DODO-81944 format. One line per 10 residues: number of its first residue (from 1); their letters; for each residue x, z, y of C-alpha. Coordinates in steps of 0.5 Angstrom, whole numbers, always signed. Each point is the difference from the previous one (the first is absolute). Example, Ala and Ser with C-alpha at 12.3 -4.5 7.8 and 13.67 -1.06 7.14 Angstrom:
2
1 = as = +25,+16,-9; +2,-2,+7
***
This chain:
335
1 = xxxxxxxxxx = -8,+109,+8; -3,+6,+0; -3,+1,+7; -3,-6,+4; -3,-1,+7; -4,-6,+2; -2,+0,+7; -6,-5,+2; -3,+3,+6; -5,-6,+1
11 = xxxxxxxxxx = -7,-1,-1; -4,-1,-6; +1,-7,-3; +8,+1,+1; +0,+7,-4; -5,-3,-6; +5,-6,+0; +6,+5,-2; -4,+2,-6; +4,-5,-5
21 = xxxxxxxxxx = +6,+3,+3; -2,+7,-3; -1,-3,-7; +7,-3,+0; +3,+6,+2; -3,+4,-5; +1,-5,-5; +8,+0,+2; +1,+8,+0; -6,+3,-3
31 = xxxxxxxxxx = +2,+7,+2; +1,-1,+7; -4,+3,+6; -3,-4,+5; -1,+2,+7; -5,-4,+4; +1,+1,+8; -7,-4,+2; -5,+0,+6; -6,+4,+0
41 = xxxxxxxxxx = -4,-7,-2; +5,-2,-5; +0,+7,-4; -7,+0,-3; +3,-6,-4; +4,+6,-4; -6,+5,-1; +0,-1,-7; +7,-3,-2; +4,+4,-5
51 = xxxxxxxxxx = +6,-5,+2; +1,+3,+7; +3,+7,-1; +0,+2,+7; -4,-3,+6; +2,+1,+7; -5,-2,+5; +2,-1,+8; -3,-5,+5; +6,-2,+3
61 = xxxxxxxxxx = -3,-2,+7; -2,+7,+1; +6,+4,-2; +5,+3,+6; +7,-2,+0; +1,+8,-3; -5,-2,-6; +4,-6,-1; +7,+4,-1; -3,+5,-4
71 = xxxxxxxxxx = -3,-5,-5; +7,-3,+0; +3,+7,-2; -5,+1,-5; +1,-7,-3; +8,+2,+0; -2,+7,-3; -4,-4,-6; +7,-3,-3; -3,-7,-2
81 = xxxxxxxxxx = +4,-4,-4; -4,-7,+2; -4,-1,+7; -4,-7,+1; -1,-1,+7; -6,-5,+0; -1,+1,+8; +4,-4,+5; -1,+5,+5; +5,+4,+3
91 = xxxxxxxxxx = -1,+7,-2; -1,-2,-8; +7,-3,+1; +3,+7,+3; -4,+4,-6; +3,-4,-5; +7,+1,+3; -1,+7,+0; -2,+1,-7; +7,-1,-2
101 = xxxxxxxxxx = -2,-4,-6; +5,-3,-4; -5,-7,+0; -4,-1,+6; -3,-7,+0; -4,-4,+5; -2,-6,+4; +5,-4,+4; -4,-5,+5; +6,-4,+2
111 = xxxxxxxxxx = +4,-1,+6; -5,-3,+4; -3,+8,+1; +7,+3,+1; -2,+7,+2; -3,+1,-7; +5,-4,-4; +6,+5,+3; -4,+6,-1; -1,-2,-8
121 = xxxxxxxxxx = +7,-2,+0; +1,+7,+2; -5,+4,-4; -1,-4,-7; +5,-1,-6; -4,-6,-2; -4,-5,+4; -4,-5,-2; +0,-6,+5; -8,-1,+2
131 = xxxxxxxxxx = -1,-4,+6; -6,+1,+3; -2,-7,+3; -8,+0,+1; +1,-8,+0; +3,+0,-7; -3,+1,-7; +3,+6,-3; +0,+3,-7; -5,+5,-2
141 = xxxxxxxxxx = +0,+7,+3; +0,+3,-7; +6,-5,-2; +4,+3,+6; -1,+7,-2; +2,-2,-7; +7,-3,+3; +1,+6,+3; -1,+4,-7; +5,-5,-3
151 = xxxxxxxxxx = +6,+1,+5; -1,+8,-2; +0,-2,-7; -7,+0,-2; -1,-8,-3; -8,+0,-1; -4,+3,+6; -5,-6,+1; -5,+2,-5; -8,+0,+1
161 = xxxxxxxxxx = -2,+5,+6; -4,+6,-4; -4,+5,+4; -1,+6,-3; -8,+1,+0; -2,+7,-1; -7,+0,-5; -4,+4,+6; +1,-6,+4; -2,-5,-5
171 = xxxxxxxxxx = -6,+5,-1; -2,+0,+7; +0,-8,+0; -4,-1,-5; -5,+5,+3; +1,-3,+7; -2,-7,-3; -6,+2,-4; -6,-4,+1; +4,-6,+4
181 = xxxxxxxxxx = +1,-5,-6; -6,+2,-5; +2,-6,-4; +7,+1,-3; +1,-8,+0; -1,+0,+8; +7,+0,+3; +2,+5,+5; +5,-2,+5; +4,+4,+5
191 = xxxxxxxxxx = +0,-2,+7; +5,+4,+5; -2,+0,+7; +6,+0,+5; +1,-2,+7; +4,-5,-2; -6,-4,-2; -1,-1,+7; +7,-2,+3; +2,-7,+2
201 = xxxxxxxxxx = -7,-1,+3; -5,+1,-6; -4,+6,+3; -3,+6,-2; -5,-4,-4; +5,-3,-5; -1,+6,-5; -7,-1,+0; +0,-7,-1; +5,+1,-6
211 = xxxxxxxxxx = -5,+4,-3; -6,-4,+1; +4,-6,-3; +2,+4,-6; -7,+2,-2; -3,-7,+2; +5,-3,-5; +0,+5,-6; -8,+2,+0; +1,+5,-5
221 = xxxxxxxxxx = +6,+3,+3; +0,+7,+3; +5,+2,+6; +4,+7,+0; +2,+0,+8; +6,+4,+2; +2,+2,+7; +5,+5,+3; -1,+4,+6; -3,-4,+6
231 = xxxxxxxxxx = -1,-6,-5; -7,+1,-2; -2,-3,+7; +2,-7,-3; -6,+0,-4; -5,+4,+4; -5,-6,+0; +0,+0,-7; -7,+4,-1; -4,-6,+4
241 = xxxxxxxxxx = +3,-6,-4; +2,+2,-7; -4,+3,-6; +1,+7,-1; +0,+0,-7; +6,-5,+0; +5,+4,+3; +2,+7,+1; +5,+2,+6; +5,+6,-1
251 = xxxxxxxxxx = +4,+2,+6; +6,+5,+1; +1,+1,-8; +6,+4,-2; +5,-5,-3; -1,+2,-8; -8,-1,+1; +2,-7,+4; +4,-2,-6; -5,+2,-5
261 = xxxxxxxxxx = -5,-4,+3; +4,-6,+1; +2,+1,-8; -7,-1,-1; -1,-7,+3; +1,-7,-3; +4,-2,+6; +2,+2,+7; -1,-4,+7; +5,+3,+5
271 = xxxxxxxxxx = +4,-2,+6; +8,+2,-1; -1,+7,+0; +2,+6,-4; -7,-1,-4; +3,-6,-3; +6,+4,-3; -5,+5,-2; -3,-5,-4; +6,-2,-4
281 = xxxxxxxxxx = +2,+7,-1; -7,+1,-4; +0,-7,-3; -5,-4,+4; +0,-7,+2; +0,-1,+7; -1,-6,+5; +4,+1,+6; -1,-3,+7; +7,+0,+4
291 = xxxxxxxxxx = -1,-2,+7; +4,-7,+3; +5,+4,+3; +6,+1,-4; -4,-2,-6; +6,-3,-4; +4,+6,+0; -6,+5,+0; -3,-3,-6; +7,-1,-4
301 = xxxxxxxxxx = +2,+8,+1; -7,+3,+0; -4,-3,-5; -3,+4,-6; +5,+2,-5; -1,-2,-7; -8,-1,+0; -4,-6,+0; -1,-2,+7; -2,-6,+5
311 = xxxxxxxxxx = +4,-1,+7; -4,-2,+6; +3,-3,+7; -5,+2,+5; -1,-6,+5; -2,-1,+7; -7,+3,+1; -3,-7,+1; +1,-1,-8; -5,+6,-2
321 = xxxxxxxxxx = -5,-3,-5; +6,-3,-3; +4,+6,-1; -6,+4,-2; -1,-5,-6; +7,+0,-2; +0,+8,+0; -6,+0,-5; +3,-6,-4; +6,+5,-1
331 = xxxxx = -4,+6,-2; -4,-5,-5; +7,-1,-3; +1,+7,-1; -6,+3,-3
***
């Protein structure tokens, strides 16, 4: 295979989970050129990645019909030999077909989703049965991608996730954390804020309570708290409650800065967001909290890949004290 296209127009976590696929393809076909069609959120994963020869960035939701057709023509003109359609949406399937590649692989959700299945029977040469039932356990997402690679003749694509961190990002993280943990023996714990902490009736104070619980349980620990756009509000009361010398809040970081920050942590605490997979991609253990809804499916499919981790099932809000105690116990096992 000389030219390979991977289509994954989703968020950060979904893109990170495809990193082992890149290693598998490069191991099987060392001289292949990989083009990755990514969303703006996912594209920054490849800022310093030599495995990706060409990065095409598009926001599917913002593309007009004419732009979608033009992209299909561009894909066809590129002359790909192999296309991986990791999306299960309409246009990625159409682009896969338009590529005219000899091998076109993707997921088949089964006859319970008849329109999607018919489309994939028309557009793909190789299909992996992959029912998407939230009520059932699933194989891991990395294993799903590896199974697709196997259909294309690439038998080993389920290795570790490896994010290529540029040296400048590592230097930035060292500077940003300077003075936070003067004692080298003091563990640095990452805590990622997100709206998921407040879901299922847990309220806006859930993030702050998690931080207080960790600092109380580990008197020598320091917290590196990260937040995305608009998520810092879940921590706005911290200044009045937490000792300033024991935590630092980082908002709206560039992806590689965020990754470098997590790489310096002894463990990460997060709801099931892209932060979990970013931790796995830099080798940081993680304590991951999954909501009660669809717990079995989500925790089996999107747990941290090949790093030490603990999975927590968040109960109803009435069991708050027990939950935070379990969270701290999970972190203690990882430190």
